[in-house]
TIGU-84404 format. One record per residue (C-alpha): residue in three letters; x, y, z. Coordinates in pm, 1 decimal, always signed. Each point is the difference from the previous one (the first is absolute). Layout:
% TIGU-84404
[atom "Ala",[X,Y,Z]]
...
% end
This chain:
% TIGU-84404
[atom "Met",[-8602.8,-1305.8,-4914.5]]
[atom "Asp",[-220.4,-298.5,-87.5]]
[atom "Trp",[+236.2,-296.0,-17.2]]
[atom "His",[-276.6,-226.9,-127.3]]
[atom "Gln",[+37.5,+153.6,-345.4]]
[atom "Arg",[+349.5,-150.0,-20.2]]
[atom "Arg",[-98.4,-355.7,+82.3]]
[atom "Ile",[+117.4,-249.9,-258.5]]
[atom "Ser",[+39.8,-375.9,-23.6]]
[atom "Ala",[+324.8,-176.0,+80.9]]
[atom "Glu",[+33.3,-83.8,-370.0]]
[atom "Ala",[-41.1,+364.7,-100.5]]
[atom "Ala",[+253.3,+104.4,+263.5]]
[atom "Ala",[+251.6,-256.4,-123.0]]
[atom "Ser",[-41.0,+139.0,-352.0]]
[atom "Lys",[+143.9,+330.7,+123.8]]
[atom "Val",[+342.1,-167.4,+31.3]]
[atom "Leu",[+218.8,+44.7,-307.6]]
[atom "Ser",[+306.6,-186.8,-117.9]]
[atom "Gly",[+323.7,+132.8,+144.1]]
[atom "Gln",[-162.3,+137.9,+316.0]]
[atom "Arg",[+101.0,-59.0,+360.5]]
[atom "Ile",[-282.2,-85.2,+241.6]]
[atom "Phe",[+4.0,+2.3,+377.9]]
[atom "Leu",[-223.3,-259.6,+164.8]]
[atom "Thr",[-76.0,+39.1,+367.8]]
[atom "Gly",[+89.7,-321.4,+179.5]]
[atom "Asn",[-2.2,-195.0,+323.9]]
[atom "Cys",[-362.2,-88.3,+82.3]]
[atom "Ser",[-115.1,+287.1,-221.8]]
[atom "Thr",[+85.7,-134.8,-346.5]]
[atom "Pro",[-264.8,+126.5,-250.9]]
[atom "Gln",[-107.1,-342.9,-116.2]]
[atom "Arg",[-272.8,+85.8,-251.7]]
[atom "Phe",[+218.7,+245.0,-187.8]]
[atom "Leu",[+295.4,-237.2,+0.8]]
[atom "Lys",[-207.5,-282.4,-149.1]]
[atom "Ala",[-136.7,+229.0,-270.4]]
[atom "Leu",[+350.1,+120.6,-84.0]]
[atom "Cys",[+134.5,-352.6,-23.4]]
[atom "Asp",[-290.9,-104.0,-222.6]]
[atom "Arg",[+122.8,+245.7,-266.2]]
[atom "Tyr",[+371.4,-57.4,+45.6]]
[atom "Gln",[+52.6,-103.9,-363.0]]
[atom "Glu",[-106.0,+347.4,-112.5]]
[atom "Leu",[+281.4,+160.1,+199.9]]
[atom "Arg",[+374.8,+27.1,-26.2]]
[atom "Ala",[+256.7,+111.2,+258.3]]
[atom "Val",[-244.9,+82.0,+277.3]]
[atom "Glu",[+170.6,+6.4,+340.4]]
[atom "Ile",[-183.1,-65.9,+326.1]]
[atom "Val",[+169.7,+148.7,+305.1]]
[atom "Gln",[-107.5,-147.3,+330.8]]
[atom "Val",[+128.4,-82.6,+347.2]]
[atom "Leu",[-176.9,-305.1,+143.1]]
[atom "Asp",[-293.7,-169.4,-168.9]]
[atom "Leu",[-225.3,-219.1,+210.6]]
[atom "Gly",[-288.4,-7.6,-246.6]]
[atom "Ala",[-131.6,-298.3,-189.2]]
[atom "Gly",[+112.4,-105.3,-344.8]]
[atom "Asp",[+324.9,-61.3,-180.9]]
[atom "Tyr",[+92.5,+259.5,-260.3]]
[atom "Ile",[+369.7,-75.2,-38.9]]
[atom "Thr",[+48.0,-258.2,-271.0]]
[atom "Pro",[+260.2,-34.2,-276.8]]
[atom "Glu",[-264.8,+95.1,-256.6]]
[atom "Met",[-125.5,+300.8,+190.3]]
[atom "Ser",[+345.6,+133.1,+92.5]]
[atom "Glu",[+50.8,+86.7,-367.9]]
[atom "His",[-290.5,+243.2,+31.3]]
[atom "Ile",[-34.9,+89.6,+369.7]]
[atom "Arg",[+307.0,-11.0,+221.6]]
[atom "Val",[+3.8,+38.0,+378.4]]
[atom "Asn",[+257.4,+217.4,+175.1]]
[atom "Ser",[-19.5,-95.9,+367.0]]
[atom "Leu",[+133.4,+232.2,+270.1]]
[atom "Phe",[-31.3,-281.2,+255.9]]
[atom "Ile",[-7.3,-361.3,-114.4]]
[atom "Ser",[-296.1,-205.4,+117.8]]
[atom "Ser",[-45.6,-373.8,-43.6]]
[atom "Lys",[-217.0,+65.0,-306.9]]
[atom "Val",[+282.8,+162.0,-195.6]]
[atom "Arg",[+311.0,-161.8,+152.8]]
[atom "Lys",[+44.5,-269.9,-263.1]]
[atom "Ser",[-76.4,+240.1,-283.4]]
[atom "Val",[+260.5,+249.0,+120.6]]
[atom "Asn",[+267.8,-267.5,+25.3]]
[atom "Asp",[-99.8,-146.1,-337.6]]
[atom "Gly",[+31.1,+340.2,-165.1]]
[atom "Met",[-373.0,+39.8,-74.1]]
[atom "Ala",[-41.9,+285.9,+247.4]]
[atom "Asp",[+219.2,+278.2,+133.9]]
[atom "Phe",[+102.7,+100.1,+352.0]]
[atom "Thr",[+98.4,+348.8,+114.5]]
[atom "Pro",[+184.5,+9.9,+335.4]]
[atom "Val",[-104.6,+300.5,+208.4]]
[atom "Phe",[-56.5,+100.1,+362.3]]
[atom "Leu",[-371.2,+3.0,+74.3]]
[atom "His",[+0.9,+362.7,+111.5]]
[atom "Glu",[+151.6,+105.3,-333.4]]
[atom "Ile",[-251.6,-168.6,-231.1]]
[atom "Pro",[-229.5,+306.6,-22.6]]
[atom "Leu",[+310.2,+204.3,-85.0]]
[atom "Leu",[+42.4,-210.0,-314.8]]
[atom "Phe",[-348.0,+107.2,-111.2]]
[atom "Arg",[+5.5,+362.7,+112.7]]
[atom "Thr",[+337.2,+79.0,-157.5]]
[atom "Gly",[-77.6,-176.6,-326.8]]
[atom "Arg",[+267.9,-263.8,+44.5]]
[atom "Leu",[-287.6,-240.4,-68.1]]
[atom "Val",[-251.7,+200.2,-202.2]]
[atom "Leu",[-350.2,-136.7,+56.4]]
[atom "Asp",[-241.9,+31.6,-289.5]]
[atom "Val",[-284.0,-168.2,+187.9]]
[atom "Ala",[-67.6,-77.0,+367.8]]
[atom "Val",[-267.2,-258.1,+77.3]]
[atom "Ile",[-112.2,+19.1,+361.1]]
[atom "His",[-261.9,-164.0,+224.1]]
[atom "Val",[-204.1,+224.8,+227.6]]
[atom "Ser",[-301.4,+22.1,+226.1]]
[atom "Pro",[-316.0,+172.0,-126.4]]
[atom "Pro",[+19.8,+379.9,+27.2]]
[atom "Asp",[-137.7,+168.2,+310.6]]
[atom "Glu",[-243.5,+290.9,-3.1]]
[atom "His",[+289.6,+236.5,-75.9]]
[atom "Gly",[+123.5,-200.5,-295.9]]
[atom "Tyr",[+302.4,-162.8,+165.9]]
[atom "Cys",[+88.3,-365.2,-53.8]]
[atom "Ser",[+232.9,-181.5,+238.1]]
[atom "Tyr",[+290.3,-206.0,-130.8]]
[atom "Gly",[-101.4,-254.1,+263.9]]
[atom "Val",[+239.0,-278.9,+92.2]]
[atom "Glu",[+285.6,+126.6,-223.9]]
[atom "Val",[+104.5,+362.5,+29.4]]
[atom "Gly",[+378.4,-50.2,+12.7]]
[atom "Val",[+120.6,+33.2,-359.4]]
[atom "Thr",[-340.5,+45.6,-165.1]]
[atom "Lys",[-59.5,+359.9,+97.8]]
[atom "Gly",[+324.1,+123.1,-155.6]]
[atom "Ala",[-69.0,-200.3,-316.4]]
[atom "Ala",[-353.2,+137.9,-39.2]]
[atom "Glu",[+127.1,+354.5,+46.7]]
[atom "Ser",[+270.8,-50.4,-265.1]]
[atom "Ala",[-176.0,-186.2,-282.0]]
[atom "Gly",[-139.2,+157.0,-313.8]]
[atom "Leu",[-321.7,-203.6,+19.5]]
[atom "Val",[-165.3,-142.0,+314.4]]
[atom "Ile",[-246.9,-287.8,-9.7]]
[atom "Ala",[-166.2,-122.9,+319.6]]
[atom "Glu",[-188.1,-311.5,+92.7]]
[atom "Val",[-262.6,+113.6,+251.1]]
[atom "Asn",[-88.8,-279.1,+240.0]]
[atom "Pro",[-243.9,+11.1,+294.8]]
[atom "Asn",[+213.6,-271.5,+164.7]]
[atom "Met",[+300.1,+231.1,+18.5]]
[atom "Pro",[+25.4,+142.4,+353.6]]
[atom "Arg",[+2.6,+376.2,+37.8]]
[atom "Thr",[+331.1,+48.3,+174.9]]
[atom "Leu",[+92.9,+334.4,+150.3]]
[atom "Gly",[+313.0,+215.0,-7.1]]
[atom "Asp",[+179.8,+135.4,-306.3]]
[atom "Ser",[-194.9,-257.7,-194.7]]
[atom "Phe",[-249.7,+174.3,-226.6]]
[atom "Ile",[-41.2,+94.3,-363.2]]
[atom "His",[-276.7,+228.0,-129.0]]
[atom "Val",[-221.1,-120.8,-284.7]]
[atom "Ser",[+117.7,+297.9,-206.4]]
[atom "Gln",[+347.9,-156.6,-8.7]]
[atom "Ile",[-129.4,-326.8,-147.5]]
[atom "Asp",[-65.0,-22.0,-374.5]]
[atom "Tyr",[-201.6,-322.5,-15.7]]
[atom "Phe",[-184.9,-216.6,+250.0]]
[atom "Ile",[-66.6,-374.2,-15.1]]
[atom "Glu",[-271.3,-105.2,+244.3]]
[atom "Val",[+79.4,-340.1,+149.9]]
[atom "Asp",[-124.0,-207.1,+292.7]]
[atom "Tyr",[+230.0,-282.7,+104.6]]
[atom "Pro",[+167.3,-92.0,+330.7]]
[atom "Leu",[+359.5,+102.4,+54.4]]
[atom "Pro",[+263.9,-275.2,+16.5]]
[atom "Glu",[+63.0,-118.3,+354.3]]
[atom "Val",[+327.3,-89.6,+170.0]]
[atom "Ser",[-61.5,-220.3,+302.5]]
[atom "Pro",[+235.5,+4.2,+299.3]]
[atom "Glu",[+267.1,-269.5,-12.7]]
[atom "Pro",[+35.9,-229.6,+300.7]]
[atom "Ala",[+347.9,+29.0,+146.3]]
[atom "Ser",[+229.3,-300.3,+5.3]]
[atom "Pro",[+181.4,-92.8,+322.8]]
[atom "Ile",[+317.7,+159.8,-139.3]]
[atom "Gln",[-183.4,+321.8,-85.2]]
[atom "Asp",[-153.0,-1.0,+347.1]]
[atom "Gln",[+343.9,-23.0,+157.9]]
[atom "Ile",[+138.6,+282.1,-214.3]]
[atom "Ala",[-300.8,+212.4,+93.9]]
[atom "Thr",[+58.7,-68.3,+369.2]]
[atom "Tyr",[+355.9,+131.9,-18.6]]
[atom "Ile",[-105.7,+312.6,-188.0]]
[atom "Ala",[-297.9,+74.4,+224.0]]
[atom "Glu",[+226.7,-0.1,+306.5]]
[atom "Leu",[+189.9,+294.2,-149.4]]
[atom "Val",[-304.7,+208.9,-93.1]]
[atom "Pro",[-58.9,+273.7,+259.8]]
[atom "Asp",[-333.7,+137.9,+112.4]]
[atom "Ala",[-114.1,+301.0,-204.7]]
[atom "Ala",[+191.9,-124.6,-305.0]]
[atom "Thr",[-118.0,+81.9,-351.1]]
[atom "Leu",[+9.8,-308.5,-220.9]]
[atom "Gln",[+59.7,-76.8,-365.6]]
[atom "Met",[-67.8,-354.7,-103.0]]
[atom "Gly",[-132.8,-173.4,-304.3]]
[atom "Ile",[-210.4,-311.0,-30.5]]
[atom "Gly",[+94.0,-360.5,+55.1]]
[atom "Gly",[+70.6,-242.4,+280.2]]
[atom "Ile",[+270.2,+196.4,+183.8]]
[atom "Pro",[-169.1,+344.7,+9.7]]
[atom "Asp",[-330.7,-149.8,+111.3]]
[atom "Ala",[+178.2,-211.8,+262.1]]
[atom "Val",[+180.9,+310.0,+132.9]]
[atom "Leu",[-330.9,+182.5,+36.0]]
[atom "Arg",[-149.1,-291.1,+194.4]]
[atom "Arg",[+290.1,+24.2,+247.0]]
[atom "Leu",[-57.6,+367.5,+68.9]]
[atom "Thr",[-332.0,-37.3,+181.3]]
[atom "Asn",[+150.0,+122.3,+328.9]]
[atom "His",[+155.7,+308.8,-159.2]]
[atom "Lys",[-150.6,+344.4,+36.7]]
[atom "Asn",[-71.4,+280.7,-245.6]]
[atom "Leu",[+154.9,-148.1,-309.1]]
[atom "Gly",[-32.9,+189.6,-327.2]]
[atom "Ile",[+14.4,-82.3,-370.2]]
[atom "His",[+184.8,+177.8,-280.6]]
[atom "Thr",[+44.2,-252.4,-279.0]]
[atom "Glu",[-15.0,-40.4,-375.4]]
[atom "Leu",[-254.6,-281.4,+37.6]]
[atom "Phe",[-199.1,-179.6,+265.1]]
[atom "Ser",[-235.2,-294.8,+28.4]]
[atom "Asn",[-254.6,-151.3,+236.9]]
[atom "Gly",[+244.9,-19.3,+290.6]]
[atom "Val",[-4.2,+377.9,+42.2]]
[atom "Met",[-379.6,+1.7,+10.9]]
[atom "Glu",[+1.7,-267.9,+268.0]]
[atom "Met",[+251.6,+188.1,+215.7]]
[atom "Ile",[-201.2,+321.6,-27.8]]
[atom "Glu",[-308.0,-185.6,+118.6]]
[atom "Tyr",[+208.4,-152.3,+279.9]]
[atom "Gly",[+101.0,+348.7,+115.5]]
[atom "Val",[+374.8,-44.2,-47.4]]
[atom "Ile",[+31.2,+224.0,-307.5]]
[atom "Thr",[-121.4,+344.5,+100.7]]
[atom "Asn",[+245.2,+219.9,-195.6]]
[atom "Ala",[-12.4,+235.9,+296.1]]
[atom "Ala",[+379.0,+28.0,+43.4]]
[atom "Lys",[+86.1,+76.0,-362.2]]
[atom "Asn",[+184.3,+321.5,-76.6]]
[atom "Leu",[-156.8,+27.3,-346.4]]
[atom "His",[-374.5,-44.0,-44.7]]
[atom "Pro",[-77.8,-107.7,+357.4]]
[atom "Gly",[-310.5,-212.4,+18.5]]
[atom "Lys",[+35.2,-110.0,-362.7]]
[atom "Val",[+121.0,-309.4,-182.6]]
[atom "Val",[+202.4,+138.2,-291.6]]
[atom "Ala",[+36.3,-234.6,-298.0]]
[atom "Gly",[+20.5,-16.9,-377.4]]
[atom "Phe",[-210.2,-308.3,-66.9]]
[atom "Ala",[-179.4,-291.7,+164.3]]
[atom "Leu",[-3.9,-370.6,-83.9]]
[atom "Gly",[-249.5,-212.6,+187.2]]
[atom "Thr",[-340.6,-158.0,+16.5]]
[atom "Arg",[-347.7,+139.1,-46.4]]
[atom "Ser",[-25.2,+65.5,+374.1]]
[atom "Leu",[+303.3,+229.0,-22.6]]
[atom "Tyr",[-144.9,+187.4,-297.9]]
[atom "Lys",[-319.0,+54.6,+198.9]]
[atom "Phe",[+199.6,+114.0,+304.3]]
[atom "Ile",[+199.4,+265.6,-187.3]]
[atom "Asn",[-300.9,+135.3,-189.1]]
[atom "Asp",[-57.4,+362.9,+102.8]]
[atom "Asn",[+200.1,-69.3,+318.9]]
[atom "Pro",[+177.4,+316.2,+121.4]]
[atom "Val",[+264.1,-206.0,+185.0]]
[atom "Phe",[+160.6,-72.7,-337.9]]
[atom "Glu",[+183.7,+263.1,-199.3]]
[atom "Phe",[+107.6,-125.0,-340.6]]
[atom "Arg",[+271.1,+198.9,-173.9]]
[atom "Pro",[+218.1,-26.4,-311.8]]
[atom "Thr",[+319.1,-199.7,+25.3]]
[atom "Glu",[+222.5,+304.1,-55.1]]
[atom "Tyr",[-120.3,+112.2,+344.3]]
[atom "Val",[-52.1,-329.5,+183.7]]
[atom "Asn",[+335.8,-144.9,-107.5]]
[atom "Asp",[+211.4,+313.1,+18.5]]
[atom "Pro",[+279.5,-89.0,+247.3]]
[atom "Phe",[+1.3,+359.8,+130.3]]
[atom "Ile",[-372.5,-24.7,+80.6]]
[atom "Ile",[+35.8,-346.7,+151.9]]
[atom "Ala",[+282.9,+113.0,+227.7]]
[atom "Gln",[-217.6,+268.7,+158.8]]
[atom "Asn",[-187.8,-265.7,+193.9]]
[atom "Asp",[+189.4,-87.8,+316.8]]
[atom "Arg",[+53.5,-370.7,+75.6]]
[atom "Met",[-62.5,-92.5,-363.5]]
[atom "Val",[+29.5,-377.5,-47.4]]
[atom "Ser",[+23.1,-153.8,-347.6]]
[atom "Ile",[-22.1,-373.1,-70.9]]
[atom "Asn",[+95.3,-128.1,-343.7]]
[atom "Ser",[+94.2,-334.4,-151.5]]
[atom "Ala",[+294.4,-127.6,-202.4]]
[atom "Leu",[+104.0,-293.0,-213.9]]
[atom "Glu",[+353.0,-15.2,+138.7]]
[atom "Val",[+251.8,+199.6,+204.2]]
[atom "Asp",[+376.4,-32.7,-38.4]]
[atom "Leu",[+251.9,-2.3,+283.0]]
[atom "Thr",[+78.3,+370.2,-41.5]]
[atom "Gly",[-368.5,+96.4,+30.4]]
[atom "Gln",[-93.6,+50.5,-363.8]]
[atom "Val",[-369.6,-76.7,-52.8]]
[atom "Cys",[-150.4,-141.4,-318.2]]
[atom "Ala",[-378.3,+10.8,-16.9]]
[atom "Asp",[-79.7,+41.3,-369.1]]
[atom "Ser",[+187.4,-266.7,-197.8]]
[atom "Ile",[+130.6,-354.6,+14.1]]
[atom "Gly",[+333.4,+27.6,-171.2]]
[atom "Thr",[-65.6,+150.0,-342.6]]
[atom "Lys",[-371.0,-86.7,+12.3]]
[atom "Phe",[-221.0,+291.2,+99.9]]
[atom "Tyr",[-245.8,-91.4,+272.7]]
[atom "Ser",[-181.9,+311.3,+125.6]]
[atom "Gly",[+134.5,+353.4,+47.7]]
[atom "Val",[+143.3,+233.3,+257.4]]
[atom "Gly",[-348.7,+129.2,+85.3]]
[atom "Gly",[+7.4,+207.6,+315.0]]
[atom "Gln",[+263.3,-196.4,+190.2]]
[atom "Val",[+281.4,+252.5,-30.2]]
[atom "Asp",[-238.9,+293.5,+49.6]]
[atom "Phe",[-104.0,-134.0,+339.7]]
[atom "Val",[+339.6,-139.1,+101.8]]
[atom "Arg",[+146.1,+348.2,-41.9]]
[atom "Gly",[-298.8,+178.8,+149.5]]
[atom "Ala",[-13.6,-223.4,+308.7]]
[atom "Ser",[+377.3,+17.0,+46.2]]
[atom "Arg",[-16.0,+379.1,+13.1]]
[atom "Ser",[-298.0,+6.2,+233.1]]
[atom "Lys",[+58.0,+85.4,+365.0]]
[atom "Gly",[-1.8,-339.3,+171.9]]
[atom "Gly",[-75.4,-170.8,-331.6]]
[atom "Lys",[+89.4,-354.8,-105.2]]
[atom "Ser",[+1.2,-178.8,-334.4]]
[atom "Phe",[-17.6,-378.7,-29.0]]
[atom "Ile",[+76.8,-231.6,-288.6]]
[atom "Ala",[-180.2,-325.3,+78.7]]
[atom "Leu",[+51.0,-334.9,-170.5]]
[atom "Pro",[+6.8,-371.2,+82.7]]
[atom "Ser",[+355.4,-128.9,+37.9]]
[atom "Thr",[-43.0,-260.6,-276.4]]
[atom "Ala",[-195.6,-84.4,-312.8]]
[atom "Lys",[-105.5,-323.4,-169.6]]
[atom "Gln",[-41.8,-204.4,+318.4]]
[atom "Asp",[+326.2,+106.8,+162.1]]
[atom "Thr",[+212.2,-85.1,-304.5]]
[atom "Ile",[+96.7,+360.2,-81.5]]
[atom "Ser",[+121.6,+263.4,+243.4]]
[atom "Arg",[-144.4,+348.0,-43.0]]
[atom "Ile",[+288.1,+147.9,+198.2]]
[atom "Val",[+261.7,-39.4,-271.8]]
[atom "Pro",[+375.0,+53.7,-45.8]]
[atom "Gln",[-75.1,+227.7,-294.1]]
[atom "Leu",[-309.8,+85.9,-198.6]]
[atom "Lys",[-62.1,-214.9,-305.5]]
[atom "Pro",[+176.2,+129.8,-311.9]]
[atom "Gly",[-227.3,+251.0,-168.7]]
[atom "Ser",[-208.1,+67.9,+310.7]]
[atom "Gly",[-102.5,+357.4,+64.4]]
[atom "Val",[+86.9,+171.0,+327.7]]
[atom "Thr",[-336.8,+127.1,+118.9]]
[atom "Thr",[+116.5,+139.8,+334.1]]
[atom "Ser",[+368.4,+77.4,+27.3]]
[atom "Arg",[+219.6,-109.8,+287.8]]
[atom "Asn",[+17.4,+367.1,+98.7]]
[atom "Asp",[-377.7,+25.2,+42.7]]
[atom "Val",[-81.5,-327.7,+169.6]]
[atom "Arg",[-67.9,+10.0,+374.8]]
[atom "Phe",[-162.2,-315.0,+143.3]]
[atom "Val",[-21.2,-340.6,-171.6]]
[atom "Ala",[-236.5,-256.3,+154.5]]
[atom "Thr",[-34.9,-374.0,-53.1]]
[atom "Glu",[-155.1,-272.8,+215.3]]
[atom "Tyr",[+335.6,-18.4,+184.0]]
[atom "Gly",[+2.6,+358.1,+121.5]]
[atom "Val",[+70.9,+359.2,-101.1]]
[atom "Ala",[+334.8,+134.9,-121.2]]
[atom "Asp",[+64.2,+369.6,+68.6]]
[atom "Leu",[+236.9,+112.6,-276.9]]
[atom "Phe",[+3.4,+377.4,+36.0]]
[atom "Gly",[+349.1,+132.0,+65.3]]
[atom "Arg",[+145.2,-350.3,+3.7]]
[atom "Ser",[+324.6,-96.0,-171.9]]
[atom "Ile",[+8.3,-271.3,-262.8]]
[atom "Ser",[+131.4,-251.8,+251.3]]
[atom "Glu",[-275.9,+92.1,+246.6]]
[atom "Arg",[-262.2,-25.8,-273.1]]
[atom "Val",[+127.2,-341.6,-99.4]]
[atom "Gln",[-35.3,-127.1,+354.0]]
[atom "Ala",[-344.2,+152.3,+48.2]]
[atom "Leu",[-137.6,-136.6,-326.6]]
[atom "Ile",[+149.4,-346.9,+42.6]]
[atom "Asn",[-156.9,-11.0,+345.8]]
[atom "Ile",[-347.4,+38.3,-156.4]]
[atom "Ser",[+64.7,-236.3,-291.3]]
[atom "His",[-115.8,-359.8,+2.9]]
[atom "Pro",[+241.8,-210.2,+210.8]]
[atom "Lys",[+72.5,-243.5,-285.6]]
[atom "Phe",[+156.5,+283.2,-206.6]]
[atom "Arg",[+195.5,+182.8,+269.6]]
[atom "Asp",[+330.1,-183.1,-40.4]]
[atom "Glu",[+19.3,+54.4,-375.3]]
[atom "Leu",[-98.8,+364.7,+37.3]]
[atom "Met",[+278.1,+49.0,+254.3]]
[atom "Glu",[+248.1,-181.6,-222.0]]
[atom "Tyr",[-81.8,+235.8,-285.7]]
[atom "Ala",[+33.7,+300.1,+231.0]]
[atom "Arg",[+347.0,-114.5,+107.2]]
[atom "Glu",[+106.2,-58.1,-361.5]]
[atom "Gln",[-103.6,+355.7,-85.8]]
[atom "His",[+173.1,+135.6,+313.2]]
[atom "Tyr",[-332.0,+134.6,+124.8]]
[atom "Val",[+92.1,-130.3,+345.7]]
[atom "Gly",[+331.8,-12.0,+176.7]]
[atom "Arg",[-81.9,-287.4,+229.1]]
[atom "Val",[-257.8,-273.9,+32.9]]
[atom "Tyr",[-297.9,+134.9,+190.5]]
[atom "Ala",[-193.3,-219.0,+237.7]]
[atom "Phe",[-368.0,+18.0,-89.9]]
[atom "Gly",[-183.5,+210.2,+251.5]]
[atom "Asp",[+307.2,+208.5,+99.6]]
% end
């Protein structure tokens, strides 16, 4: 099938969208920027169009009070671009586990009229790769009534369950622009210390899940003496590439897909995009597979590392809201906490600095802020790490949890945390720190 006959301009593609329709836009570093601009340019012609997306790292601002009357975003994971709009009521937020997002599309819970994707040019057999974002995009493209693709020579051809045939795409927009880049963050001294504690508990031959940011990258840098580490993760960045080149990540000891990095999407720099292009070490798969706790648990020594905004004295973890204000989303945290916890020899870590706002606020708290969501329940949490150490909470009583968490809180808040614990009868006696 000659796909060239279905090439149209971004403006013509945007004209295919009708009022009242729901559109999926692929996200992360794969946002279809030309289509999105063309759609926004005609927003006054439309009414009640909904854009469903996960994380948008593209350029441009398309959430304004004027535009929200015509085009409204429904975010399945809140990024910085939509955070204010969600909390101001100009955009919507749908809480959902990452591994269940494709289920929303496939079952018709969220009927998709149009899916707009971003792919590599087709190969000689007519297959385009979803590139840096396979996770939720594949399920959306296979569920939508109409599929429009931006075809970009800068999109890497990633391997795995990551292809769509040109016969499954209705219209093509040829584009040529660089993908957005996410540069590695330098770790702060506090993040370095947290990473040191976590790295000491990572065994050789572990399979890792970690996102991007100062703590995950710092953990990777402290694993240079480890052997035969593997990767099974929803996302990865430049740090994984560096550790593969260093010879530490070999994936040789993995139970599932030995020799392969399994992931849903990548966020990084141009050097990472070049590294993953047509590289058989990487196997990109949809999030319903990558983030399925049953799949995750089949890798022995599975180690997950996730962040949080605050943790209360009983072990409840909030990572998606600040009080009643939505901040991000559950993402894959619970998927990997549960998968790693059920893995033979597995460990799951919640990592966070002990304080915020220059040591004026403790992030180990008596109770979560009113209105805060419980991202990971006290029943699921295993290890909590701050710059003061690691608290092992599995199988621990409330009084034992209180002691362990106060021991890793900032010293200036320990007395008031203990006072609260005594008032609530969480503890029967005053514990000496370090007992």
